[in-house]
N, C-alpha and C positions, 0 to 999 in steps of 0.2 A: 115424706112430703114430696109431691111432684114438682118438677122444675117450674111449671106454670104458676102453682100456688106460692112457691117460695119466692118467686121474683115479682109477683104481682104488685107488691108495695114499693119496689125499687124503680130506678130510672130505666129507660130503654133508649137504644140508639135510634136517632131519627132517620127518616127515609133517605135524606140527602147523604148522611154519613155512610149508610149501608151501600148506596149506589157507588159512592167514591171508593169505599172499601173493596167492593166487588171489582172495580176497574183498576185497583192498585194505585189510586191517586190520593188516598187519604194520608195526610201528613202527621208525623209525630208532633205533640204527644197524644193527639186525638186517636191516632192509629192504635197506640198501646192500650188506651182505655177500651176501645171497641174490641180489640183482640181478647182482652181479659174478660170483658162482659159476655162475649159470645160463648165462652166456655161454659158458663153457668145459666145462660138464658135461652130456653127453648123457643119462646115466641120470636126473639130476634133472629135466631137461626132460621126459623121458617120464613120470616120476612126477608132475610138475606137470600134464601133460595128462590124467592119470587122475583127479586130484582136482578139476580145474577144469572149469567149463562153458565152452563156446567164447567167449561174450561176455566173461566175466571174464578169460579167458586173453588175448584180444586186447587188452583194456584194460591188462593188466599189461605186455605187450610194447610197447605204445605208450608207456607210462610209462618203460620201460627205454630205448627209443629216444630219448625226449626228454632223459633224463638223460645219455646218451652224446653227444648232439648239442649239448647246452647249451654256450655259449661259456664258457671259463674266464676268471675275472677276472684282469686284469693286476696288476702290483705295486702301483701307486697305488690301484687300486680295492680290492684285497685289504687294503691298509693302512687305508683309510677304513672298511671293514667291521669290521676288528679294533678300531677306535676307537669303534665303536658307531653308525656312520652306516648308515641303512637301505639295503638292497640297491639299490633303484631310484634312490635319491638318489646313492649311490656310482657307479652306472653312468652317471648323468647328468653328474656332475662329471668322471668320467674321460673322457667324450666331449666335454667343452668344448674347442673348437678352440684357444683362446689359452693353455691350460694345457699345451700340448705343448712339447717341448724346443726346437723351432725358434723359437717365439715368446719363450719365456723367455730363450733364448740371445741373441736379437736385442736384447731389452730390456737385458740385462746389458752387451752390447757398447756400446749407445748410452750407458748410464750411465757406463761406464768411460771412454769417449772424452770425455764431458762433464766428468767429474771431472779428467781430465788437462788439459783446456782451462782449468778453474777454477784449477789450480795455475799454469798458464802466464800467465794474466791477473791472478791474485791477486784475483779477485772471484767470489763465488758466484752472481752474477746469472743466468748462463746455466743453471746447474743448477736454480735456483729457478724459472726460467721454464719449463723443459722437464719437470721432475718431475711437476707437476700434470696434464700432458696424458697421461702414460702410463696411469694407471688409467682415465681416460675413454676412451682408445683401446681398451684391453683389454676393457672392458665393452661398448663399441659392437660390437667384432668378435665377441664371444661371442654376440651376439644378431642377427648379420647372416646371413640365409638363404644367401647365396652362399658363405659360408665355413664353414658348419656342415654336416658330412656327415650328422648325425643330425637335421637340421631337420624333415623330414617326420615323423619319429617323435615329436619333442617337440610338434609341432602337434597330433597326435591323442592324445597321452598324457593320462591322466586326472588331470592336475595343473592347478590354477588358474594362469592365465597369469602373474599377479603373483608367485605363489610360485615358479614356474619361473624368472622373471627374477631374483628375489631370491637363489635358490640359486646361480645362476651369478655374479651380481654379487658376493656375499660371497666366493666362491671366487677370482674374478679380483682383487678388491680385496686379499684376503689375500696373494696372490702378488705383485701389483704394489707394494703398499705395503711389503711385506717387502723386495723388491729395492731400492726407493727408500731404505729404512732402512739397508740394507747400504752403499749408496753414500754416505749421509750420514755413516756412521762413518769414511769415508775423508777427511772434511773436519773433523777435530777442532779446527782452529785457529779456526773460526767459531762454535764453541759452539752455543747454542740457535738462533742465527740460521740455521744450516744446516737446521733443521727447519721453517722458515717455509713450505715447500711443502705441508705436510700439510693445513691447513685449506682453502687454495685447491683442492687435489686433491679433497677431499670435496665442496666447493661445486660444482666443475665437473662431477663425476660425478653428483651428485644432480640438478643442473639438466639435464644431458643426458638422464638417465632420465625426468625429469618431462616434458620436451619430446618425448621419444620417443613418449609416449602420443598426441600430437597430430600430430607431424611425421614420425614414422617413425624407424627405426634408423640411417638414413644422414644425412638432413638435420639432425636434431637435434644430434648430436655435432659435425657439421661447423660449424654455426652457433655452438655454444658454444666450440669451439676457435678459430674465427675471432675471436669476441668477446674471448677471453682474449689472443690475440696483439695485437689492436688496442689493448686496454687497456694492455698492456706497452709498445707503441710510443709511445702518447700519454704514458705515465708517464715513459718514457725521454727524450722530447723536452722535457717540462715540468720535469724534475728535473735541476738543474745539478750537484748534489752530494748525497752521502748515499745512504740506502737508498731503493729504489723504493717508492712508496706501498703497493702490495699486500702488501709484506713488512714493513711497520711495524706497530706495535701496533694503530693504528686500522684499517689494512687487514686485519689478522687478525680483528678484531672484525666487520668487514663480511662477510668470508668465512664466519665462523661463522653469522651471521644468514642469509646466502644459503643456506647448507647446510641450516639448520633449516627455512626457508620452503619450499625445494625438496623436502625430505623430506616435509613435510606435504602439499604439493601432489601429490607422487607417490602417497602413500597415498590421497588423495582420488580420484585418477584410476585406481586400481588395476584397476577393472572394465574399463577400456578395453583392457587387454592381452588379455583373453579375446575381446573383439570383434575385435581385430586378428588373433588366431590363427584365428578362425572365417573372417574375410575371406580370409586367406592360404590356408586349406584350400580354400575355395570357388574362389578364383582358380586354384589349382594343379589342382583337379579339372576346371575348365572348360578350362584350357589342354591338359590331357592328352586330354580328350574331343575337342577340336577337331583335335588332331594325330593 
């Protein structure tokens, strides 16, 4: 069936709408209706050609092609937009590697196995030792070029490097701390002591981010993780009974101070993240040119 015959019983765009469309002045949602209608209606396309000059018509079709080819947001991205998150920020969060189901599922599995071992040993020490490392690992992985399929896009995006880092950090921390909190609920017998991982987690993450400005996204979290493990080993060897020092009241106070100092240092070094992105872009361009 020809376009003329198929569309003869339907509505047609009126002349005023077609003239406004050709001039680029037609506003949504009328614009979307005319865009969609022109794809299937040959008479309206001919009418548009009569009222539009060639340049304006070409511009209109380019706009239509862009609308048709634009990627549709996923469920998570659409949900963020519905809650008022800006389009570009929602797209950036949706593309964060460690917010994918594979990463979140792995974290849940690790936490579940840790909770099971806590019940077997009747001590939350293993959970308290492991939980602070998960947010640090998540933040580090979200900023690692090798694991980020959108890394090149983020490097050239018109966003301050520090803001880009903070957007992804908040997203990863929200997910990681939320999963840790769910695991904590599975340990009701230990009361508030089961929450002793929170301040160390914030301290480790803030320290790792502050050191990333100088040491890079791989070495910095590796050193912080190693330092945390070494601290726990020493605490275990020197503590014959009772709670390990990092999870006592004094240890929690030290963790809070470390987190605050690291956050202040991170803010002071924020401009280094732009310099790092520029260096990465230059290095990538040089490598591509050489190859």
